[in-house]
N, C-alpha and C positions, 0 to 999 in steps of 0.2 A: 585496548581496543574500541572503536567504535562501533556501534549495536545499533539498530534501526529496526523497526515494527509496523508493517501496515495492516490494518484489518481492512477487509475488502469482502463485498458480495462475494459468494462463492457465484463462479460462472461469470464473473464480469468484464474479467481479462484475458487477455491472449496469452500465447506464451509470449510474444514480441512483445505485448506492453509489459510483462514481468520483467522481461529482459531490460527494458527499456528503465525502471525502478530502480533496478538493483547495478546497473553500469553508473546512472544519474546520480544515487545516493554515493554511490562509491566516489564520482566526483567530486561530489561535495563537500564530504569530508577528508578527501584529500586537498581541496581547495584551501578547508579551515584549517588541518593538522599537518598536512603538507604531506608529501608525497609518501613518506615512510609509513604511514596512515592506510595506505589502497590495501596492502596483502594483510592486515587485519581486521577490514573493514567486512561488517557482517550485517547483511538485511536480511531480514525475515518477510515474508510475504503468507498471512495468514489467510485461508478464506473462509470467511465467516457463514453459515448455513443460511438460506433465506430464510428468514424470520427471526432470525438469531441475536437480533439486537435491535434496539429502537432509540428515541430520542424524544426528550419532552412527553415522556411517557405514552406514547405512540409506538407499536411496534413496526420495525420497516421490514418491506419486502424488498425484492429487487424490481418489481412491477411499480411499487410505490415511487421508490427514487428516481426512478426513469421519468414516471408521472412528475414529479416537484421539477425533475432539471429542465422538462417540457413548457413549465407553467411560466 
């Protein structure tokens, strides 16, 4: 059973965005493993609370991520 996990900042994705992730990930696995994999592909989107993760020793917040994307 193909399995994909996405960890995203809480509140950063709309319901439509989540649907796109699930649909496109499932399509990708079906492309790789064949259409038989479609029915058993599991996609998990985990929303991480603001400030609940970091990179390079720095705690990340949604505001900091948005700031980084604008730089």
